[in-house]
N, C-alpha and C positions, 0 to 999 in steps of 0.2 A: 381598249380591250376588255372583254368580259372576263370575270374571274370565276373559275369553276367551284372553288372552295374558298370563299372570302377569308375565313379565319386563318388560313395558311398563306395568304397572299404575301405578307411581309417576309415570312421565312423563305418562301419560294423565290422571292425577288432577291434576297440576300444571297441565297445559294446559287441562283443563276448568275448574279454578278461575279461571284467568286469563280465560277466555271468559265465565264467569258475572259477572265484575266489569265487563264491557264494557256500555256503553249500547246498542251496536249493533256488528255485525261485517260487514266486507267479506270475502266468501269468493272466493278466486281458485283456479281449477282448470284442469287440462289438458283437451284436447279428445278424447281417445280413450275407449274404453269404460270403462277403469279410472278415468280422470279424471271422467267423467260420473257414474258410480256413487259415486265418492268425494264429489263435490259433493252428490249427492242425499242420501247418508247424513248428511253433516255438516249440510246445511241443514235436513233433517227433525229432527235431534237438537237443533239450536239453536232451531228453532221450538217444539218440544215443551218446551224449557227456558224459553220465554218471552223469548228473545233475538232481537231483530229482525236479519234477515240479508239482504244483497243479494249476488247471485252474478254473477261475471264469468268468462269463459273466455279462455284464451290458448293459441295454437298452440305457443309456446315462452316460457320465462321468461328474459329476458335483462336487462341493465342498463337498457335503454330502457323495457321493459315494467314493470319494478319502479319506475322513476322515474315512469311514468304512474300507477301505483297510489299512490305517495306524494303525487302532485299532487292526488289526490282528497281529501286532508285527512281521512282516516279514522283514528280512534284505534286500532282493532284490526283486523288483517288475518289471516285464516286461509288458509294455503296448503295445498291438498290435491293429492296426486299429482305435485307438484313443489315446489321450494323448498330441499330439502336441498343440492342441487348448486350453489345460488346463495346460500348462507349468507354468502359474502364480501360480496356486494352488499347483501343484506337486513340484515346486522348493521351495516353502515355507516348505513343509514337508521334502524335502531333506536337506535343510539348518538347520531344527530343529533336524535332525538326526533320523527321524521316519523310513525312509527306503532309500535305494539307488534306483534310477530309471533308467531304460533303456526303450527308446521309439522307436518303429518301426511303423511309421505311414505315412500317405500321405495327411493328412488334413492341413489346413492353421495353421501355428504356431501362438501362442499368441504374442501380442505386447510386445516387450522387456521391455517397461516402466512399465508393470504390474508385472514383475517377480522380484524375489529376486536378488539383485545386484550380488551376487556371482555366479549366474547361467547364467548371460548374457554374450554373446560373440558378436563380430562384424560379423554378418551373414546377410548382405543385409537387415537389418531392422527387421529380425525375431528373436524371442526369442530362446535361445538355451542353452544346457548344454553339458557336455562331451559325454554322451551316447545317442545320438539322431540320428536315421537313417531315414531321411525324404527326398524324392526327391526334394521337393521345396527348400531345403537349398543349392542344387547344380544346380539349374536352370532347373530341370526336372519337367514337368507338372504332378501334383499329381492327376488330374482329368481324364487325358487321356493317360498318358504314364507309370504310375506305380501305382498300387493299394496298399492297405494295405497288402494284401497277397504277393504282389511283394516285398515290403519292408521287410516283414518277411522272404521271400525266400532269399534275399540278405544277411540277418543276418544268416540264416541257413547255407548258403554256407560258411560263415566265421567261423561258429561253427564246421565245419567238423573235425573229428579226422584225424590223419595222414593216417590211413588205411581205411577211409570211404569216401563216396560220397553221397551227399544229392541232386544230380540232379534229382532223381526220384520225389522229392517234387515239381518240376516245374509244374507237372500236376495240383496240387491243386492251385498253384499260378495263373495258367491260368483260372481255374474255378472261383477264386476270382475276377480276372480282368473282366471276362465276366459278372459275377453277379453284378459288380459295374458299368456296362454300359460303359466300357472303350473301347469297340470295335468301333473304329472310321470308319464309313462307312462300318461296318461289319467286320473290321479287327483290330487286336491288333497292335499298333505302338509304336515307341519310345523304351524305356527301356523294355516294355512288350515283344517286338519282340525278344529281346535277351534271355529272359526267355523261350519263345517258342522254339527258336533254341536249347537251352540246353535240353528241354524236348524231342524234336525230337531225339537229339543225344543220350539221355538216353533210347530211345525206350519206353517211356511212353506216347508219344503224336504223333499224325499225324496232319498235317495242310493241308487242301484241299479246293477245290472249289465245292460248291454244292448249292442246293436251300437253301435260308436263312430263312426257315420257322421253327417255334418252334414245336418240337414234332416228329422229323423224326425217332427217335428210338422207340417210344412207342405208338404213336397215329395210329389207323387204318386209311388207306389212305383217306376215305371220311372225317373223322374228321380233318385230317391234313390240307386239303384244305378248309373245311368249316370254321375252326378257323383261317385261314391265313389272318387276318385282317391288318397285317403290310402293305400289298399291296392289298387293296380291289379290287377284280375282280368281276364285275357284273355277276350274275348267278351262282357263285361258293362260294364266301365269304359269311358267315352268311346264307347259303342256303344248308341245308343238302341234300335235294332231288336233287338240281342242281349239287352239288359236286359229288354225286353218279352217276348221268346221264353222267356227263363229263367223269368220269373214265370208265364207262361201254362201252362207244363208242370207246375206244382206242384199243380194240381187244387184250388186254394183259391178262395173267393169274394173275388176281388181288386178287384171293381168294385161300386159301389152306384149304382143309377139311371144306369148308363152311364158313371160317372166313377170313375177310379182312386182307391182308398183310399190313405191315408197310413199310415206305420208306426204312428202313434198310434192309428189306427182299428182295427188288428188285435187279435185276442185273443192271450193268452199262447201258446196252442197254435199259432196261425197264425204268430206271430213265431218260435217254435222251429222250425217247418217251414222257413221261409224262411232262417233263420240256418244251420241244419244243411246245407241244400242249397248255400248260399253257400260254406260252409267246404269241402264236398266238391268243388265246382267249383274252388276255389282250389288244393286239394291236387292235383286231377287235372291242372290246367294248370301245375303247377310253381311256384306262388308260395312263396317261402321260409317256413319254419315260423314265424320270428319275426314276419314280416309278418302271417301268418294269425292269430297270437295277438293282435295289436293290433286285429283286427277287433272284438273285444269289450273294453269298458272300463267305467269308472265314469261314470254319468250323474247330473246334478243337475237335479231337476225342481222348479219353483216351483209349489207346490200351490194357491196362491190364484188362479193364472191359468188361463184356460179351455184345455182340451185342444184341440190342433190350431192353436194360435196361436204366433207367434214368442216370446211372452213366457213360455211354459210351460217352455222348455228354456234352460238357462243359456248354452249356446253360441250358439243362435239369437238370444237376447235381446242378447248382446254385439255380434253382427254388426249388428243393427238399430240399436244405439246408435252404432256406428262410422259408420253411414250418415248420421247426423244431424250430429254435431259436425264431422266432416271435410269437410262441405259448408256450413260457416258457419251451421248451424242447431242449435247446442248447446242453445238454449232449448227446442227440440222434444224432444230426448232427455231433458233434465232433467224436463220436464213428464211424459213417459211414466214415468220412474223414480219420480216422485212420485205416480203413480196416475191421471193424466188419460188416460182411455181413449176420448176422443171425437176432436176435431179433431187434436190432436197425434199420436195413434196413427195416424190415417189419413195424415197428412203424413209421418210416419216411414216408413210402408210405401211410399209413393211414392218417398221418398229411397232406400230400400233397393233398390227395383227399379232405380233409376238407378245406385246403387253397384255392384250386381252386373254391370250392363252395362259399367261402367267397368273393373271388375276383369278381366272376361273380355277386353275389348279390350286392356287393359294386358298381360295374359299373352300374348295373340296377338302383340302388338308385340314382346315379349321373344323369343318363338320366331322371329319373322320376322327381327329384327335380329341375334339371337344374342348369346352371352355372350363377353366377352374374358377370357382366363385369364392371370393372373400366376402366379408360382410357388406362392404360398400362399393367394391370394384370387382371386376372380372378380368381374366387374363388368359393368354396362351403364349407358349414359347415356340416359335417357328424354327429356332436353331438356324441352320444354313439351308433349310428347305424353301424359304421365301426370301427374296432379295430384301436387304434392309432398306432400300430406296422405295419399295412399294408395300412394305408390311403395314404401314399406316393406312393405305388405301384399302387393303384387304380387311383390316380391322373395322374401318368405317362401313364397308359392304356387309360385314357379318352382323353389325348391330341390328337387332330386331328379327334376325332369322331364328329358326328353331334352336332352342337351347341357349340362345343369347338374350340376356335381359336388357331391354331398351331403357330400363330405369336405373341402370348402373353404367358408369363409364367403362369402356373396354380398353385394356392395355395389352400391347403386343411387344414381344421381345424377338430380336433377330441378331444373329452373329454379325459383327462388323469389325474386321481387321483386329482381332484379339480383344475387342471390347464388345459390349452389348448395346445395340441400338434399341431404344424404347420409343414406341409411338402410342398415343392415346387419343381416343375419340369419345365425344359425348353427344347427346341430342340437345335440341333447342330447349325443350322443357326442363332438362337437367340444369342447363345453364341458367334458366329462369329461376330455378330453385336455389341458386347460389354456387353451383359448381364452376370452378375456374381452373381448367387443366394447365394453364400457363403456370399458375402458382403450384399446383400439385407436382408437375414435372420438375420445376425448378427446385423446390424445397426437398422433395423426396430424393432427387438425384444428388444434390449437394450433401445430403445426410449420409450417403454411401460413397462419397468421393468422386461424384460425377457432376454434370451440369445439364441444364435443360431450360426450356421455355417455349413460347409460342403464343397461342390464343386460348380464350376460355373454352372454346368448343373443340379445338384440335391443337395438340402440342406434342413435343418430343424431347428426348434426352439421350445422353450417352453416359453409361455407367460402367464401372469395371466388371469384367466377367466374373461370375460367381456371387454377385451381390443382388441377384434378382429377387430372392425371397425377402431380403431386408428392404429392398425398394418397395415391394408390394405392401409390406407391413406399414411402412411410412406413408405411402400413398393412401392406403385404406384409412389411416388415422386422419390424414389431412382432409379427405373427402367427407369423413364423418363430421369433422368440425365445420366444414363449409355448409353441410346440410343441417347443421344445428341439432 
């Protein structure tokens, strides 16, 4: 059997052997696209291995949630897309005999000093125990080289029966990585690229070069260009009439039976015509060269899915999944991942339409209220006007828009059951200069009685209500130190 990530092979094998010894497994996972695909990959692999599995989803994994899992009296619990940062609490329950834990995650592991002594091993200063599959433990970047779904996929490959092959699950691992913003310069790199190769070999993926605009499978052509704000082109972006005029002047058959075609409907020659004209317009209107270069990028297509659907494109698929679990319908997203194309898919599409409305309204709210600038960070407080499960997505969308400085991390606050949810986003160049939002969120939150973590480019926290100003002050100081 080939190994998608050789450095994690021993850990994956040990974890798989422990799961095979279980009579049944409780699978707990996070609620974003990466968490949903992680859960789908793991549950499919367990089912194929003949291991009964029940899946639960959590918005966040804290001591209370872990205690609620322990109260279920399950012998074996598999945590996917979270768990590493909570090894201090998990290891206490393991030591107490509440359950045996297996963790497939890519987030920063807890400090060994905080964990039960029996659970700590010498792993470069990270907390660990016997069944822990995390790229950071073997020197692989968990923010850009392997997602939670990727860690689950490595475990799934180790769980394969002798007569089975789980490489078809690579497609979901790619969806999870893309949804977790791991496409560096538009392309999956590092350990993720090995998973892409396995998906291509299994005929469930194709990797290609195309316009790097969101919505190529489903958006009518004018909408595709109008909403292409990743690379703003004057006279086209945010301009419905302008986008329509631009297309109508190309002399192509851009409608069928009176309806606009999508990018997926076009022939290769037609796509080349549109792309060339788009680049020429961008040059003529003074769009910077590096922005124009980013118009074209690597695309990941799920070949088993019908052309013209959200499921065909990894980016659109991940957005569809975010629209389910972030609205308390993780069961719908999981069913879609596992292949149900009937009622769950229709429900997911309805949730997606609602999700898009909420994101648009959230972005309008940010533009209306404006951003407050500290010296090294910028922030806004959405209160209860934006759901705490999507405020981080809105913050990421706002980066680089008018009034929002792309050279500062953006921090967003939202009300969350009597506490305050904090979400932070940065850009790749900021991370390259030393910004690590996982550290910022963790240290700033703990300084005001909360907790947090995540990745260098995207992280979150929960803090007591009323501590927002103190949190910003601490975060600003930490970012200042990181930038030197």
